[in-house]
N, C-alpha and C positions, 0 to 999 in steps of 0.2 A: 321642115320646108317653108312654112306661111308664118314663122315666128313673128317677123317684122309686121305683118297684116292683124295677127291678132293682139300685139303690143299696140298698135294703132287703135284698134277697135275698142280695146280696154281704157285707152286715154289714162285718166288721172287714177283708176283703179287698180292701175298696174305699174304705178310709179309709187316709190315708198323711199323715206329715208334709211339708209342702210350703213351700219358699221359693220366691216367684216372682221371675222374672228382674228384676234390680236391686232387689228387695224389701230392706226394712231390717227385716222382721219374718218370722216362721215361724208358719205355721198347722199346729197340730199335729193337728187333726181336718179335714183336706182331703177331702172327697166327691168323688172323681175321677170318676165319671159324671156326677153333677149338674153339676160345676164345668166339665167340659170340652165336653159336648155344646154349648152355647151359643157357644163359640169358634169352630165351625165357620160359625155365622151372621155374626158379626162380624168375620170374617176375621183373628182374634188366634191361631189355632191355631199352635203350633209342634211341631217334631220331638219334643221332649221330652215335651209333651203325649199325642202318639201313642204315644209309649213307655210313658208312665206307663199309659196305658189298656189296652194290650197287656199289661203287666207284672201288672196287677190281674186282670184277665181269666185271663191263663193260671194264675195263683195259685187263684183261684177253681175252675176247671175241674180242675185237678188235684186240690184238695181234695175236690171232690164226685163225682170219677171212680168212686171204689168204694163210693158210698153207694147 
């Protein structure tokens, strides 16, 4: 419901370079939260997607911990 807001709050912590499985291109501005959540609904979520979201959230939490 608030994925756009969360993605905005995370700023650069939620944006990575991403090459999809079997992809022949690389997205240098892949917005992790916005692009991963729909994969739950269409059953295309992979273990790598879960790890990517986990890594981004941990980096964001670590960066905001002392604020």
